[in-house]
PAVO-745963 format. One record per residue: x, y, z of N, C-alpha, C in turn; residue in three letters. Coordinates in pm, whole numbers, padded with zeros to 5 digits, always signed. Last residue first. Layout:
! PAVO-745963
XYZXYZXYZALA
...
END
This chain:
! PAVO-745963
+02654+00626+01862+02801+00693+01789+02776+00775+01849LYS
+02494+00273+01854+02455+00441+01939+02652+00497+01869SER
+02332+00074+01632+02449+00127+01678+02449+00262+01744ILE
+02031-00135+01705+02087+00042+01646+02234+00050+01715LEU
+01999-00330+01810+02058-00369+01654+02110-00234+01634LYS
+01814-00247+02069+01977-00369+02079+02044-00401+01933GLY
+01554-00266+01907+01596-00248+02011+01726-00324+02052GLU
+01423-00311+01693+01524-00283+01641+01613-00261+01780LEU
+01169-00386+01816+01206-00452+01740+01369-00447+01686ILE
+01109-00138+01908+01122-00270+02036+01185-00388+01911PHE
+01065+00042+01739+01129+00042+01816+01169-00059+01888ARG
+00908-00081+01588+00984-00061+01517+01125-00052+01630ALA
+00602-00129+01758+00697-00242+01709+00864-00212+01668ALA
+00566+00199+01764+00599+00134+01921+00646-00011+01842ARG
+00535+00194+01491+00653+00246+01584+00657+00223+01660LYS
+00287+00036+01458+00412+00014+01389+00550+00081+01471GLN
+00076+00173+01626+00159-00024+01664+00278-00024+01615SER
+00048+00443+01540+00132+00409+01678+00194+00273+01664ALA
-00066+00312+01248+00101+00392+01305+00167+00365+01401LEU
-00297+00166+01371-00177+00101+01273-00087+00215+01325THR
-00452+00408+01425-00390+00330+01552-00272+00235+01507ASN
-00467+00550+01241-00373+00612+01327-00354+00497+01406ASP
-00648+00376+01096-00507+00428+01067-00420+00437+01200THR
-00877+00370+01283-00783+00249+01274-00656+00247+01206SER
-01008+00560+01250-00954+00591+01342-00818+00465+01372ASP
-01169+00525+01007-01041+00585+00980-00975+00617+01123LEU
-01354+00284+00905-01293+00355+01071-01148+00402+01083ASN
-01595+00144+00728-01524+00214+00703-01500+00276+00884PRO
-01758-00137+00726-01772-00003+00785-01640+00057+00802ILE
-01715-00433+00683-01712-00359+00532-01777-00169+00566GLY
-01722-00607+00855-01825-00514+00825-01806-00471+00713THR
-01423-00721+00818-01532-00803+00777-01666-00747+00814ILE
-01303-00466+00763-01285-00571+00625-01448-00669+00620ILE
-01323-00376+01025-01363-00280+00864-01374-00387+00794ASP
-01157-00569+01193-01335-00546+01183-01369-00442+01070SER
-00880-00575+01064-00967-00674+01016-01116-00656+01048ILE
-00726-00359+01111-00837-00298+00980-00914-00451+00997LYS
-00561-00429+01280-00623-00310+01294-00764-00316+01195HIS
-00453-00612+01161-00465-00658+01313-00628-00539+01354PHE
-00349-00539+00916-00420-00628+00920-00471-00653+01051MET
-00120-00412+01092-00209-00342+00979-00331-00397+00970SER
+00020-00602+01156-00017-00535+01321-00161-00427+01204LEU
+00117-00722+00989+00051-00811+01044-00004-00689+01150GLY
+00327-00579+00840+00199-00595+00821+00094-00641+00859LYS
+00521-00550+01058+00425-00406+01015+00322-00460+00961ILE
+00561-00865+01034+00491-00812+01159+00439-00704+01180ILE
+00666-00891+00809+00537-00964+00857+00498-00904+00950GLU
+00875-00678+00810+00734-00682+00706+00680-00734+00766HIS
+01047-00863+01004+01003-00679+00997+00870-00697+00923PHE
+01102-01055+00871+01010-01038+00948+01003-00961+00999ALA
+01232-00985+00578+01099-01096+00585+01012-01040+00730LEU
+01436-00867+00722+01354-00787+00635+01217-00872+00662CYS
+01576-01067+00844+01528-00964+00898+01409-00874+00845ALA
+01639-01218+00634+01548-01272+00731+01457-01186+00807ASN
+01834-01053+00535+01706-01127+00476+01581-01154+00559ASP
+02034-01005+00662+01924-00928+00655+01833-00963+00588ILE
+02164-01126+00940+02118-01212+00846+02006-01104+00813ASP
+02295-00972+01150+02338-01120+01117+02335-01163+00973GLU
+02304-00641+01193+02224-00763+01158+02300-00857+01081LEU
+02318-00392+01317+02383-00460+01346+02284-00558+01291LYS
+02320+00014+01224+02274-00110+01231+02352-00230+01225LEU
+02493+00218+01153+02404+00213+01227+02336+00101+01235GLU
+02721+00194+00962+02722+00155+01074+02631+00195+01206ASN
+02589+00241+00718+02633+00355+00778+02672+00344+00916ASN
+02530-00010+00636+02665+00057+00577+02701+00199+00637ASP
+02289-00041+00766+02466-00109+00816+02555-00063+00748ILE
+02157+00124+00632+02203+00128+00793+02313+00126+00835ALA
+02162+00018+00345+02191+00179+00396+02237+00181+00506ARG
+02025-00225+00443+02130-00190+00362+02208-00071+00407GLN
+01775-00113+00489+01830-00156+00602+02018-00181+00585PHE
+01676+00020+00247+01719+00099+00397+01813+00038+00464LEU
+01720-00218+00074+01727-00106+00068+01820-00023+00171LEU
+01509-00404+00258+01653-00404+00246+01727-00337+00232LYS
+01282-00199+00163+01320-00223+00316+01431-00267+00341LEU
+01211-00267-00098+01241-00163-00073+01328-00166+00131ASN
+01197-00531-00027+01326-00544-00105+01388-00360-00103GLY
+00950-00523+00022+01070-00601+00152+01198-00539+00064ARG
+00794-00421-00136+00833-00378+00020+00909-00448+00055ASN
+00816-00615-00366+00868-00481-00354+00898-00407-00228ARG
+00661-00824-00229+00816-00821-00249+00875-00682-00282GLU
+00405-00723-00190+00512-00734-00062+00672-00779-00092ASP
+00380-00698-00486+00354-00576-00410+00461-00616-00279PHE
+00362-00910-00539+00474-00852-00614+00452-00691-00502GLU
+00125-01031-00411+00229-01127-00384+00398-01004-00442LEU
-00094-00888-00532-00051-00859-00385+00104-00916-00330VAL
-00065-01027-00832-00016-00887-00739+00005-00870-00598MET
-00148-01253-00724-00018-01245-00759+00021-01111-00780CYS
-00420-01208-00694-00301-01267-00540-00187-01250-00569GLN
-00483-01176-00848-00503-01061-00763-00368-01101-00674MET
-00517-01369-01034-00415-01201-01075-00377-01150-00963SER
-00669-01518-00860-00489-01569-00900-00433-01436-00948ILE
-00880-01397-00644-00868-01421-00794-00708-01425-00810GLU
-00968-01317-00436-00920-01473-00397-00878-01475-00580LYS
-01026-01067-00503-00940-01098-00383-00887-01224-00434ILE
-01304-01062-00532-01176-01066-00645-01028-01091-00580ILE
-01455-01061-00321-01446-01188-00395-01358-01165-00507GLU
-01409-00796-00087-01501-00830-00279-01408-00977-00279VAL
-01244-00742+00110-01388-00819+00136-01450-00884+00033LYS
-01076-00590-00003-01042-00726+00055-01159-00803+00100GLU
-01131-00367-00041-01124-00453-00169-01125-00627-00140TYR
-01099-00178+00189-01206-00262+00197-01231-00368+00053LEU
-00978+00017-00007-00876-00107+00085-00956-00235+00110SER
-01063+00224-00077-01044+00110-00175-00988-00012-00095LEU
-01170+00369+00155-01271+00262+00095-01209+00210-00019MET
-00860+00477+00174-00966+00386+00338-01061+00287+00221TYR
-00672+00654+00036-00764+00520-00016-00857+00428+00097TYR
-00613+00823+00226-00678+00897+00112-00758+00760-00001ASP
-00524+00651+00451-00672+00744+00507-00735+00750+00343LYS
-00367+00492+00298-00454+00441+00421-00557+00486+00451ALA
-00174+00714+00263-00233+00646+00160-00363+00602+00208TYR
-00066+00785+00520-00132+00897+00490-00219+00816+00357ALA
+00059+00532+00616-00090+00606+00676-00130+00680+00598THR
+00262+00500+00450+00177+00410+00412+00034+00466+00527HIS
+00397+00733+00527+00323+00774+00422+00224+00671+00379LEU
+00452+00672+00851+00353+00762+00777+00329+00765+00647GLU
+00611+00502+00756+00513+00444+00821+00391+00554+00763PHE
+00850+00633+00714+00760+00508+00556+00653+00454+00649LEU
+00846+00809+00889+00836+00829+00776+00766+00749+00683SER
+00990+00565+01046+00857+00644+01089+00827+00736+00935PHE
+01191+00486+00888+01105+00403+00896+00967+00431+00952LEU
+01396+00744+00949+01322+00727+00817+01195+00619+00795THR
+01378+00713+01243+01318+00812+01194+01288+00779+01035GLY
+01524+00462+01266+01432+00488+01319+01317+00602+01267LEU
+01798+00582+01123+01689+00483+01089+01566+00451+01106LEU
+01989+00780+01082+01797+00793+01147+01734+00685+01107GLY
+02162+00887+00771+02131+00823+00953+02005+00812+01010GLY
+02056+00968+00567+02158+00983+00600+02191+00954+00751GLU
+01772+00894+00315+01848+00870+00462+02006+00876+00457TYR
+01643+00982+00055+01739+01067+00147+01757+01022+00283THR
+01603+00736-00050+01699+00817-00112+01743+00925+00017GLU
+01393+00676+00122+01498+00574+00194+01594+00647+00086ILE
+01160+00876-00004+01228+00885+00135+01344+00801+00194ILE
+01207+00748-00282+01252+00889-00213+01291+00891-00103ASN
+01092+00518-00228+01210+00483-00256+01300+00645-00234LEU
+00850+00536-00149+00896+00494-00066+01073+00522-00088GLU
+00763+00679-00368+00752+00718-00277+00872+00672-00185LYS
+00759+00405-00524+00836+00485-00644+00877+00629-00482GLU
+00538+00298-00361+00674+00222-00379+00772+00321-00448SER
+00330+00462-00444+00346+00481-00303+00451+00403-00291MET
+00308+00374-00728+00266+00534-00701+00347+00529-00563GLU
+00230+00092-00728+00309+00184-00782+00408+00300-00713GLN
-00040+00153-00587+00082+00043-00520+00228+00116-00584ALA
-00207+00269-00770-00144+00316-00605-00009+00253-00550VAL
-00200+00103-00954-00107+00254-00994-00098+00319-00841SER
-00304-00107-00835-00161-00117-00906-00086-00015-00917LYS
-00582-00015-00804-00460-00103-00663-00304-00081-00738VAL
-00643+00001-01087-00636+00121-00994-00524+00067-00864CYS
-00612-00242-01215-00530-00124-01248-00507-00055-01174ASP
-00833-00429-01065-00668-00409-01053-00577-00305-01106ARG
-01022-00215-01099-00974-00253-00960-00843-00270-00978LEU
-01080-00343-01394-00998-00186-01337-00953-00187-01212LEU
-01123-00574-01347-01018-00578-01417-00960-00403-01394SER
-01344-00579-01237-01267-00620-01152-01126-00583-01217SER
-01531-00472-01403-01513-00337-01286-01379-00409-01193LYS
-01444-00496-01775-01512-00535-01619-01434-00464-01500ASP
-01339-00431-01976-01392-00535-02021-01495-00531-01886PRO
-01155-00130-02024-01190-00240-01899-01305-00339-01936TYR
-01174-00027-02308-01043-00032-02226-01040-00132-02099TYR
-01397-00078-02380-01338-00116-02463-01210-00118-02391TYR
-01560+00008-02187-01568-00128-02200-01454-00181-02255TYR
-01589+00268-02219-01524+00263-02126-01496+00106-02120LEU
-01744+00263-02487-01615+00323-02483-01487+00278-02376ASN
-01984+00183-02378-01914+00103-02479-01771+00081-02474ALA
-02030+00411-02250-02035+00233-02143-01913+00213-02209LYS
-01882+00722-02369-02011+00587-02313-01954+00493-02262THR
-01779+00988-02150-01758+00860-02254-01882+00771-02230ILE
-01750+01117-01899-01803+01205-02066-01794+01113-02187ARG
-01599+01073-01729-01521+01034-01783-01578+01124-01930LEU
-01886+01018-01533-01782+01125-01506-01654+01168-01641ASP
-01995+00816-01700-02042+00923-01741-01945+01059-01670ASP
-01843+00594-01654-01841+00693-01778-01852+00808-01771ALA
-01906+00588-01366-01750+00643-01405-01706+00653-01531ILE
-02127+00545-01397-02091+00631-01343-01942+00693-01337GLU
-02100+00267-01482-02169+00380-01562-02131+00512-01479ASN
-01989+00055-01308-01914+00153-01456-01993+00294-01544MET
-02055+00221-00934-02090+00111-01091-01984+00180-01249SER
-01996+00132-00642-01907+00236-00763-01939+00134-00905THR
-02033-00002-00422-02117+00100-00456-02103+00195-00555LYS
-01777-00204-00442-01924-00248-00428-01993-00118-00493GLN
-01573+00032-00369-01598-00040-00493-01697-00120-00522PHE
-01632+00305-00241-01628+00181-00228-01650+00086-00340GLY
-01659+00614-00238-01755+00502-00257-01761+00376-00212PHE
-01395+00692-00247-01492+00797-00175-01638+00705-00188HIS
-01221+00534-00421-01197+00614-00234-01293+00657-00204SER
-01390+00487-00639-01349+00343-00540-01289+00411-00421PHE
-01371+00775-00734-01520+00675-00669-01489+00534-00590ARG
-01113+00792-00797-01210+00895-00734-01370+00804-00644LYS
-01099+00599-00926-00960+00587-00847-01089+00684-00701LEU
-01186+00661-01139-01215+00509-01094-01200+00547-01000ALA
-01075+00861-01257-01152+00887-01262-01244+00751-01154SER
-00764+00738-01336-00754+00843-01175-00921+00872-01194GLU
-00844+00530-01475-00778+00476-01377-00816+00599-01243ILE
-00877+00714-01683-01008+00602-01636-00948+00570-01522ILE
-00635+00798-01729-00760+00903-01729-00909+00797-01646GLN
-00512+00598-01792-00437+00698-01658-00620+00781-01675GLU
-00620+00567-02070-00644+00432-01969-00606+00544-01818ARG
-00604+00784-02178-00702+00718-02179-00704+00620-02053LYS
-00285+00690-02221-00343+00830-02112-00472+00818-02119THR
-00214+00504-02401-00184+00495-02209-00284+00631-02129GLU
-00485+00408-02609-00392+00489-02538-00407+00485-02356SER
-00415+00127-02803-00482+00165-02681-00423+00298-02635MET
END
């Protein structure tokens, strides 16, 4: 199997999913966009759900790599670095907002998708721990238990995102304003959570 062909299929599918949504995109349309037969598309992806999984995985992998790039630039200023991470997530949320509504689809209940979501969460917590450790090593942050701090911080930030998006998920009606509201809430929460833990220099 050609990985290049898979990448082309994912790129094409992402354009459709992010513009029209998962449910309103057909495999025929994706095949037509690529100028290949439907049979050829099914050779690589037996159904739309397996294609969606790889699309979500591709976006998450790309975003995680960009997160690490932001963390690598940290030289002090923890809040500013966190805000840059939030802004990165917001940019992706806007670019792939229709794709994010896949939570409404039955596919999210599949074991493979649940495992993938858990893997993404673990990767995000790992990136957060890396940033917090750098802040501790830089004498900017004081934490007694970095693992619990990362878990709690991650849960709160993720919870705020779900809070602002829940009505969109239930109704299936996109509302891009919720991404900006999420960003504002996350920045507010980060300031509140880290108050008293940041070391003044």
